[in-house]
C-alpha positions, 0 to 999 in steps of 0.5 A: 495512455496504456489502457489495458496495461496500466495507469497513465502518467500522473503529473498532478495526482497528489497523495496527502492526508495519509494515516496508518491505524493499527488495532487494539490488540485487546479488542478482538472484535475490531475487523476490516470495516471498523479499521477502514472507518477509523483510518478514513476518519483520521485521513480526512482529519489530517488532510483538513477535508470535511466532505459535507463542505465539498461537492461529494458528487465529485469524491470517490472511494477506493477500498480494497476487497477483504475476506467476508465474515464467516460468522454465518458459516459458524452458525449454520455449523452450530459452532457459535462457541467459536464466535468472538464476543462483541463481533459485528453482525455477519451480514455487515461484513459478508460481501468483500466490497462491504468496507468500500460501501460502508466507508462511502455511505459513512462519509456521504461520498457519491463519486465512483465506488471502486473495489478490487481484490488482488491479494497483496497488491490490493491496496496499491492497485485501488490507489492507482485506480483512485488516481485514474478516476481523478485523471479521467475526470470522474472526480476530484478527490478520492478516499483510497486505501485498505485494511487487514484483520487476521482471519483463522482461514487465511492464517491456516492457508498460509501455514499450509503453504509453508510461508509463515515465519518460524522462530523461537523468538517472535520479535526476530521471526520476520527477517526479510533479506536475511539468509535465515529467513523463513517466511512472513509474520501476519499483521493487522492494520489499515491505511487510507489516503486522500488522493486529490487534483492539484488545483482542487488541493491548492484551493483547499489549502491543503497539506500535501505530503507527496506527489504521485508521478507514475504507477503501472500494473502488470500481470505475470502469467507464470504461476498462481503463487510462484514468481518467475526467478528471472524477474522479467515482468518485475523488471518491465513493471519498474521500467514502465513506472519510471518512464511514466513519472519521467524518472531516471533510475538514478533519480530513485533514492529509496525503494519500499520493497515487497519484501516478505521474508520468503526465500522465493520473493526476496531473491526474485525481487532483488533481481527484478530491481537490479535488472530494472535499475542497472548500475543505479541499483548499487547507490539506492536504499531499499528496505522491507517495513514488513520486518517491523509491521508484519505482512498486512496482505491486502493492506500492505500496499496502502500501509507501505505507501503511506510510509514511503510518503512519510520517509520523503516528508521526514528525510528518514528511511526506515530500516529492515530490522533483524537483517543481521546475516544478509543473503548474498542473493539479496545484495541491495542496500536494504538498510539493515537494523537502523534507519538512516537520516537521508534526503530523498526526492523520489521513491518507489513502492513495489507490491507482488502478489499471488496470481501474478498481480505486480504493482508499482508507484512512484512518488516525489517529495512535494517540497522538492517538486518543480521549484524546490518549494511548496507553492503558495495556496490560493484562496478557497473560491466561493461556491 
């Protein structure tokens, strides 16, 4: 077990009840906490899970940190004219872990509460932290995920860094891996997932989407915002993740890439995948769903892992839209423009975040696990 460097192999960690929630664009008051609550309720309903009927001492909550509400600052500056109508009171969203605490309290979850703030890897890291809580015996189930609502301060920071896309047609601005890419488009939304021990899921007759077979995190001590052009850390991350899941590179059929659309990220990520996969890189499919949803920052990892699980379930890999002129440095099969109907058994989700937070999760299509058929669930035991 890599105690300091990552997460152990997870032969019985399950990913189910995944839901992606996008905000109503007409409701400007919808922020991180409401998004998390909506997504959590949908995830629990989809998983057929009623916490009140289970041992809630054994249900944890892992929700990523978020930007604290700055309404208090505006009030102190006497700029209440900038406050949005109907916005929740600032004290309900001030702490970065407010969403985690609120979700756990709302559903009465008394297991561990986990919250990380690790930039664009936050969602994926909290999902792995939930997996670890299960494998460590702390709980049987974890409600895990993250949300993101565009904050003016975030947007201003990315603008000053020069990483936001510029295009005369907004719908074509996000174009990862394209020769003419200029950055990313910010997005809003949330995804929550129900992670569960296999025996517990079978006892509940749960509908299972996918199995988490491996996951790892590494720190790339290169630069606070830059990436190592040689991609050594990313390649090592992928190798360890596959080794945890006992997966050969040739077994991976789809990679949901971080794919921000910045020149540095896309070329570096491509290089890292090639170094890790070797000759198998020529036959795998990869794509960036940020081309369609935008970059959900803290929520990107959980949203994109949910999409990856659905891609395995449905046998359909999503495309990279707006990829009309592939960059020669980004020479993987990035599924340009149109998705494909492909039966994939194993997939990999990668997140690369500012601060050197590198994270990867390997999942397996559930009905392809073991015998190739979903096992017959057992009856829920009497309390």
